[in-house]
N, C-alpha and C positions, 0 to 999 in steps of 0.2 A: 900262136901261143908260145912263141919262143921266150925263154927266160923264166917261165913259170914251171916250177917243179911238178912232176906227175907222180902221184903216190899210188902204190898198189893197195886196193881197198881191203885186201885180206891181211896183209902183213904190215902195212903202213910204211913200207920202205920206199925210198925214192927210186923210181925207175930211171935207168940211163936212157940217153937219146937213142941208142941202138935198139933197145927193147921196145920203145914206143913207136907206133906207126903214126904217120901224120896224114890222116885222111882229109883234114881241113874242115869239112862240113860237120862231121860227127864228133870231132875232138880226138884225143889220143886214146888208143886202145891198150888195155893191159896185155901182158904176155899171155900166150896160149897156156891153158891149164893142162898139165900132163895127165893122160888117161892111164889107168891102171892096166898093166899087161897081165896075161894069164900067169906068167911066172911070178910076178909081184903078188898076185892074188894067192897063189899057192904058198909063197913065203910068208905072207901075212897070216894065213890060217895056221901055219906051223908056229909062228911067233906068238900069236894071240891065244890059240886054243890047244896047241901041242898036237894037232892032228895033221898027219901027212896025207896029202891028196895027190893021186896020180894024174898024169897028163890026160888020161881018158876018163876021168871021173865026171859024171853028169853034173855035179855041182858047178863045174867051171862053165857050163852053158849059161848060167846066170851072169857070170862076168862078161861073157861074149855078148849076151843080150844087153847088158848094161852099157857096154862100149858102143853098141849100135844105137841105143837110145840117146846116149850122150852126143854121138855124131849127128843124129837127127835133130836133137835139141839145139846144137850149135848152128846147124844150117837154118833152123827156124828162127833163132835169135838174129842171125846175120840178115835174113829177109826182113825181120821186124825192124832191125836197126836201119836198114836201107829205106823202108817205108817211113820210118820216123824222120830220117834225114830229108826225104823228099817232101814230106808234109811240112816240116819246119822250114825248109827252103822256100816252098810255095807260100807259106804263111808269112815268113820273113819278107819275101818280095812284095806280097800284098800290103803288109804293114809299112814297108819302106815307101811304096807308091802312095799310100794314104798319108803318110807323114809329109812327103814331098808336096802333095796337093794342098794339105793344110798350111804348110809353110809358104807356098806360093800365094795362097789366099790371104794369109796374114801379112805377107810382104805387100801385096796389092792394097790391102786395107790400110796398112801403115803408111804407105806412100800417099794414098788418097787423103788420109787424115792429116799428114804433114803438109800436103799441098793446100788443103782446106784451111789449116791454121795459118799458113804463110799468106794466102789470099785474104783471110780475115784480118791479119796484121797489117797488110798493105792497105786494105780498105780503111781500117782505123787510123792509120797514119795519114791517109788522104783526107779524111774528115778533119783530123787535127791540123793539117796544113791549110785546109780551107778556112778553119777558124782563125788560125794565125794570120792568114792573108787578110781576112776581114778586120781583125784587130789592128794590123799594121796600117790598113787604109784609114781606119778611124783615127788612129794616132797621127797620121799624116795630115788629115783634114784639121785636126785640133792644132797641130803645129803651124799649118798655113794660117789659120784664123788668129792664133796668138802672134805670129809674125806680122800680120796685117795690123793687128791692134797695137803692137809695139811700135811699128813704123808710124802709124797714125798718132800714137801718144807722143812720139818724138817730134813729129811735125807740129802737133798742137803746142807742145812745150816750147819749141823754137819760135813759133809765131807769137806766143804769149811773151816770151823773153824779148823778142825784137820790138813788140809794141810797148813794153815797159821801158826799154832803153830809149826809145825815140821820144 
C-alpha cells in the first residue's frame, strides 16, 4: 500500500509512515490509543467537577477497572483481527484458485473454439479449391474443343480456298 495516505479515523489527520505498522495482510494499523492514567483521572475530576480526589479514594478503582477492561478489549480485538486476517487469507486463496481454474477452463475453451474455427475455415477453403479445380478443368475442355474447332475451321477454309483457286 505504499504511496497511499493512511488517515486516522478519529481525527482525519494523515498518519506518517513511522506511526503506521505494515502488517501486509490486514492493512495499516492506527496508532495506539492512550489509556487514561489514575493521575489523569484525578486531574479530570478536579478540572470538570472541582472535586479533589485522593490517591486512595475508592472512586479510582473504577478507573483501574476501566483500564483493565480496555486492555482486555484490545487483546480481544487483536485476536479478532487475526481471525479475520486468517479467514480473508483462506477465502482469498480459495477465490484465487477458483479464478485460476475458471481462467484455465476459459483458455482451453477459447483455444478449442479457435482451432475449430481454423479447421472449419480450412475445410471451406478446401471445398472452394475443389470447385475452382473443377471449373478450371471445364474451362480447359472448352478451350481444347474451341482450339480443335478453330484448327478444323482453318483447315476447311484452306481447302475451300485451294479448290477455288485451282
